[in-house]
C-alpha positions as CSV (number, residue, x, y, z in Angstrom):
1,M,12.5,-17.8,-10.9
2,K,16.2,-16.5,-10.5
3,A,17.3,-16.0,-7.2
4,W,20.7,-15.9,-4.9
5,V,20.4,-18.6,-2.4
6,Y,22.4,-20.4,0.1
7,G,22.3,-23.9,1.6
8,E,24.8,-23.9,4.3
9,Y,25.8,-21.1,6.8
10,G,28.9,-19.0,6.3
11,G,30.4,-16.1,4.5
12,V,29.6,-14.5,1.1
13,D,31.4,-17.8,-0.4
14,V,28.2,-19.7,0.2
15,L,25.8,-17.6,-1.9
16,K,25.0,-19.2,-5.2
17,F,23.1,-18.0,-8.0
18,D,20.3,-20.3,-9.0
19,E,18.2,-19.7,-12.2
20,N,15.6,-22.6,-11.4
21,V,14.3,-21.7,-8.0
22,S,10.4,-22.6,-7.6
23,V,7.9,-19.8,-7.4
24,P,6.5,-20.0,-4.0
25,E,2.9,-21.2,-3.5
26,V,0.5,-18.3,-2.4
27,K,-1.6,-19.3,0.6
28,E,-5.2,-17.8,1.0
29,D,-3.8,-15.0,3.1
30,Q,-0.8,-14.2,1.2
31,V,0.2,-12.0,-2.0
32,L,3.0,-12.9,-4.4
33,I,5.5,-10.2,-5.5
34,K,7.6,-9.8,-8.4
35,V,10.5,-8.0,-6.9
36,V,11.9,-5.0,-8.8
37,A,14.4,-3.9,-6.2
38,A,15.6,-5.2,-2.7
39,A,17.7,-3.9,0.0
40,L,20.4,-5.5,2.2
41,N,20.9,-5.1,6.0
42,P,23.5,-6.0,8.5
43,V,20.9,-8.6,9.7
44,D,21.0,-10.5,6.3
45,A,24.8,-11.0,6.7
46,K,24.4,-12.0,10.4
47,R,21.4,-14.5,9.1
48,M,23.7,-15.9,6.5
49,Q,26.4,-16.7,9.2
50,G,23.9,-18.8,11.0
51,I,23.4,-16.6,14.2
52,F,19.5,-16.9,13.8
53,K,19.4,-20.5,12.8
54,A,17.6,-21.7,15.9
55,T,14.6,-19.9,14.7
56,D,15.5,-19.1,11.1
57,S,13.5,-20.8,8.2
58,P,15.0,-24.1,6.9
59,L,17.9,-24.2,4.4
60,P,18.4,-23.5,1.3
61,T,17.0,-20.1,1.6
62,V,16.9,-16.7,-0.3
63,P,18.5,-13.7,1.9
64,G,16.8,-10.5,2.3
65,Y,13.7,-9.0,3.9
66,D,13.2,-5.4,2.3
67,V,11.8,-5.3,-1.2
68,A,9.9,-3.1,-3.6
69,G,7.9,-4.7,-6.6
70,V,4.6,-5.5,-8.1
71,V,1.9,-7.6,-6.9
72,V,1.3,-10.5,-9.3
73,K,-0.9,-12.9,-7.3
74,V,-3.2,-12.7,-4.3
75,G,-4.8,-15.3,-2.0
76,S,-8.6,-15.5,-1.7
77,L,-8.7,-13.8,1.7
78,V,-6.5,-10.8,0.7
79,K,-8.7,-7.6,0.4
80,E,-6.3,-4.7,0.4
81,F,-3.8,-5.8,-2.3
82,K,-4.7,-6.4,-6.2
83,E,-2.6,-7.6,-8.8
84,G,-0.6,-4.9,-10.5
85,M,-0.1,-2.8,-7.2
86,K,3.3,-1.5,-6.4
87,Y,4.4,-2.4,-2.7
88,M,7.4,-1.7,-0.8
89,E,8.6,-2.7,2.8
90,T,11.3,-1.5,4.8
91,L,14.3,4.2,10.7
92,V,15.0,4.4,14.3
93,I,16.0,8.2,14.8
94,Q,13.3,9.4,12.6
95,L,10.7,7.2,13.9
96,A,11.7,8.5,17.5
97,K,11.4,11.9,16.5
98,Q,8.5,12.1,13.9
99,V,6.4,9.3,15.1
100,F,6.8,8.6,18.8
101,G,7.7,12.4,19.5
102,A,11.0,12.0,21.4
103,S,12.2,15.1,23.3
104,K,15.8,14.0,22.4
105,V,17.6,11.5,20.5
106,A,21.2,10.4,20.7
107,A,22.7,7.9,18.2
108,T,26.3,6.5,17.7
109,S,28.6,6.0,14.5
110,G,31.6,6.3,13.3
111,T,33.1,10.0,12.3
112,R,32.3,9.8,8.7
113,N,28.4,9.5,9.4
114,L,28.1,12.0,12.4
115,E,26.4,14.4,9.9
116,L,24.1,12.1,8.6
117,L,22.8,11.4,11.9
118,K,22.2,14.9,12.7
119,S,20.2,15.3,9.2
120,L,18.0,12.7,10.2
121,G,17.1,14.2,13.5
122,A,19.6,13.0,16.2
123,D,20.2,16.0,18.8
124,L,23.5,14.3,20.0
125,A,25.7,12.5,17.4
126,I,28.2,10.3,19.2
127,D,31.5,9.0,17.5
128,Y,32.1,5.6,19.0
129,N,36.0,5.9,17.9
130,K,36.4,8.7,20.4
131,E,33.7,8.2,23.2
132,N,31.9,5.4,25.1
133,F,28.4,6.1,25.0
134,E,27.8,4.1,28.2
135,D,29.8,6.7,30.0
136,L,27.4,9.6,29.2
137,P,26.1,11.4,32.2
138,E,22.8,11.5,30.7
139,K,20.2,8.7,31.0
140,F,17.6,7.9,28.6
141,D,13.9,6.4,28.6
142,V,14.4,3.8,25.7
143,V,17.8,2.5,24.4
144,Y,17.8,0.8,20.9
145,D,20.8,-1.7,20.7
146,A,21.1,-3.1,17.0
147,I,24.6,-4.5,17.4
148,G,24.7,-6.8,20.3
149,Q,25.9,-4.3,23.0
150,C,22.9,-4.6,25.7
151,D,25.5,-5.0,28.5
152,K,26.7,-1.4,27.6
153,A,23.2,-0.1,26.8
154,V,21.8,-0.7,30.3
155,K,24.2,1.7,31.9
156,V,22.6,4.6,30.0
157,V,18.8,3.6,30.4
158,K,16.8,5.6,33.1
159,E,15.1,3.7,36.1
160,G,12.0,2.1,34.7
161,G,13.1,2.8,31.1
162,A,13.7,-0.1,28.4
163,V,16.4,-1.4,26.6
164,V,15.5,-3.0,23.3
165,T,18.0,-5.3,21.7
166,L,18.1,-7.1,18.2
167,I,20.9,-9.5,18.6
168,G,23.1,-11.1,21.4
169,A,23.0,-11.8,24.9
170,V,20.4,-9.9,27.0
171,T,21.0,-8.1,30.2
172,P,18.2,-7.1,32.4
173,P,16.2,-5.1,31.8
174,G,16.9,-5.5,28.3
175,F,14.7,-7.5,26.2
176,I,15.0,-9.1,22.8
177,F,13.0,-7.5,19.9
178,V,11.7,-9.9,17.2
179,V,10.7,-8.4,13.8
180,T,7.3,-9.6,12.7
181,S,5.1,-8.7,9.6
182,N,2.3,-6.3,10.8
183,G,0.0,-4.6,8.4
184,A,-1.6,-2.6,10.8
185,V,1.8,-1.1,12.1
186,L,2.9,-0.5,8.6
187,K,-0.6,1.3,7.9
188,K,0.2,3.6,10.8
189,L,3.5,4.5,9.5
190,N,2.5,5.0,5.7
191,P,1.4,8.7,6.3
192,Y,4.9,9.6,7.7
193,L,6.5,8.0,4.7
194,E,4.0,9.3,2.2
195,S,4.3,13.0,3.7
196,G,8.3,12.8,3.8
197,K,8.7,13.1,7.4
198,V,10.2,9.8,7.5
199,K,12.5,8.9,4.6
200,P,14.7,5.9,3.6
201,V,18.4,6.3,3.8
202,I,20.3,4.8,0.6
203,D,24.1,4.0,0.8
204,P,25.6,6.3,-2.1
205,K,27.8,3.1,-2.9
206,G,24.6,1.5,-4.4
207,P,22.6,0.3,-6.2
208,F,24.3,-3.0,-6.9
209,P,23.1,-4.9,-10.0
210,F,21.4,-8.2,-9.5
211,S,24.7,-9.9,-10.7
212,Q,26.8,-8.3,-7.8
213,V,24.7,-9.6,-4.9
214,A,27.7,-11.2,-3.3
215,E,29.6,-7.9,-3.7
216,A,26.8,-6.0,-1.9
217,F,27.1,-8.7,0.9
218,S,30.8,-8.1,1.1
219,Y,30.3,-4.5,1.5
220,I,27.5,-4.8,4.3
221,E,30.2,-7.0,6.0
222,T,32.6,-3.9,6.2
223,N,30.0,-2.4,8.6
224,R,30.7,1.0,6.6
225,A,27.3,1.2,5.0
226,S,25.2,4.2,5.4
227,G,21.7,3.4,4.8
228,K,20.2,0.9,2.7
229,V,22.4,-1.2,0.5
230,V,20.0,-1.4,-2.8
231,I,19.9,-4.2,-5.3
232,H,18.4,-2.9,-8.5
233,P,17.5,-3.7,-11.1
234,I,16.2,-7.3,-10.7
235,P,15.3,-9.1,-13.8
């Protein structure tokens, strides 16, 4: 199969296009998907840079976590998916409001994305170019840190609250959250996605064609993406 891969850690220059990547063997509890579209996230660039190499899959590897496609093969123990089924995998503000019922949500971004945050349900949109969120007089029950600023995040959490961080050093009471595949959780979220209460946010610069995956990664590394950076179509 065709894929973009990297065999060493580094920047965009380590990405190589390979037309002869072996199709994965399907285990009894797995499905094989023919990818139609994919999305890149900041974590994909950090992964390629080797930030997670202690726990990451061995090199060479194919980048990316989010895909949409068609099931082409299922393992013997798989009951909920069949060949030919369409499948997608992928929103913290929306989940906090629509799923967990948060009474107030605050979020940070640059100036150009403040209105986007509000449209997604943020009650307070903070411009990090003008304000330091850690200086807010208000404290929060849960603080979600996706960029490695746990030391600042703990300053705005209530006593007994939680600081969830995805990357970087952890300052108590913060803790690292490691993403895992969980079909039961996805099933609980599906009604919110299907009803439109929770919607994916697509960056307007995309989609990037499959031939421009390197360009898409370069864009991710600017930290200016406003949502999912989509790769489509994928041959």
